[in-house]
N, C-alpha and C positions, 0 to 999 in steps of 0.2 A: 396436362389438362388445365386450362386457364379457368379459374373460378371467378374472375372478374374482381378480386380483392387484391389490392396492391399491398406488398409487404413493406413496412416502414423499416428504413435503415435504423439499425439498433445501436445501442450503446457499445463501447469498446472498453475492454478491461485489459490493461497492459501490465505486466509485472516483470520485475528483475528479482532473481533468486540465486543464492549462492549455495545454501544448505537445503533448500526445499521449503523452507518456512514460508516464504512469501507466495511461492507457487501454490502451495496447499491452501493458503488463505484466499488466493485469487480464485482457485477452482471452487472453493466453498461458497465465495461470494456469487460467483456466476450461477452456481446450482441453486443457491438460496433465492436470488433475484428472479430466476426462472420459475421456481416453485412458488414464489409469492405473487406470480402472475404480473409482475411489474418490470419494467413499464410495459403496459398493455400492448400487445401486437408487434413488439419490437424484437428482432433478433439480437442475441448478445454474442459478441465476439470476443473470445479470449486468446491472447497472444503474448508470447515471450518478448520482452523489450528487444532482444537481438533480431526479431523479425521485422522491426521497425514499421508496425502496421500504419497504413494511411489513415488518419483521422477524418479525412473529408466525409461529410454527411453525417458523422455521428452526433447525436443530440447531446452527448455527455461522454466523457472519457474518465475512467478510473485507473489511476496509476498507482501500482504497487512497487514499494522499495524496501530494502533492508537498510538498516542504520549502519553507517561506516564513519568512523572518526567525527561524530557529532553533526552528521548530515545524511542525506540520502546517499545510497551508492552511486558511483560515477555513471554507470549505464542509465540508471533512472533520471539522474540529473541531465544527462545529455538528451533523453528523450523529452523530458519536461521543457527544456529550453527550446525544443524544436516546435513546440506547440504554440499556436497563436490564435486568439479569437474563440477559444473553446470554453465550454463548461467543464471543469475539471475537478474531480474528487480524488483524494488521496488516502492511501492506506499503507501501512508498513509494519514491519517486525523489528524488534530490537532486544538485546540482551537485558537491558536495564528495564526497572519496573515502569509500565506505561503512565503512572501518576507522578514519576519522578521530575525533578527540575531538568535533568539531561533529556528526557523524553519531550518535555515542553519546549525546551530550546530547539530540538530537532524539528518538532511540529511547526514552530514559528519560521524557521529558516526555509523549510520546504514549501510552506504556504506562501511565503513572500516571494520566493522564486517563481512559483506558478502564477502568482497574482500579477507579475510584471507584464504578462501578455495574455491573461486569461481571466476568467471569473472562477474563483475558487468556491467549491461547493462544501468543503469541510475536509477533515483529516481524522482517520482512525488509526491508532497504534495499539498494538499488543506485544507481549513478550514472545520471543522466539528462542530456540535453542541456539547457543553460541558454538561456532565452529570448534570442535575439539582440539584442533591444532592451535587455535588462539588460547584456549584454557591452558593447554600444556606450556605454551611461551609464557603466559603470565606466571605460572608456577615457577619457571626458572629465573624470574627477575629478582634482583636483590630487594631486600625488606625496605630500603629507603626509596625505591622507585614508585611513583604515584599509581602505577598499574600493577604492582606486585600482588600476588594472590594473598588475600587475607581470608580469615574465617568467614566474615561477612560476605565478601566477594565470591567465595566458594558456595556459600549458601544460595546466592543469586543465580550463579551458573547452574547449580543443580535444579533450582525452581524453573529457570528458563528452559532446561532440557525438556520439560513437560509441555511446552507450548510451540505452536498454537494448538489449543485443545478444542474440543467441540463447542465449549462455552465462548472461547474466542472467536470461533467462526460464526456462531449465532449472533454474537455482539457486532461483528463486522457487517454481517448481512444486514442488520437492523440499521446500523449507522449508514451504510451505503445505499440502501433503499431510502432513507430519508434524504440523503444527498441527492439521488437522481430524481426523486419525485418533487424536489423543491421546485418553485416556479422559475422559469428563466427571468432575468431582470428585463425591465422595460427596454434599456438600451444596453446592448452588450458592447464590450470593449472592441 
């Protein structure tokens, strides 16, 4: 039955996830944006990066990634570089503390890459559990290795295992809602 109202093409939430952290955050963001009623009248599409969703017509795209070797993971980077002329918000998970210099370096790299061909709306980062295989590998490294397991590093791994938690998801929803509700620039790239 045609009600005479036209559905607006909605936002696109694309994520890359290895251990489930970023997928959980993406699902929470989608649910939170829908519950917040925003953006009004728009359908929200959630897709894994492997699906390579077509961004055509989306008023904004949120791209989720997990941190790998000081940057976004390879799949997320490939998707980001395929985007051109879009309004792009970013969100990600990492084993490090989100207020750390390491996190800030990642935030800057990913935003700079996205900004090459798009308008960047912002970037939200939170902690996420570290792949247990990686933790075990660090434990096996010699003490003089820069990535060797130390008491402080183990403490961070244990803390990261608790994330993303409900508070992280609420903060991600708030950050992403602010990103997608920001006014489009007068002239887009």
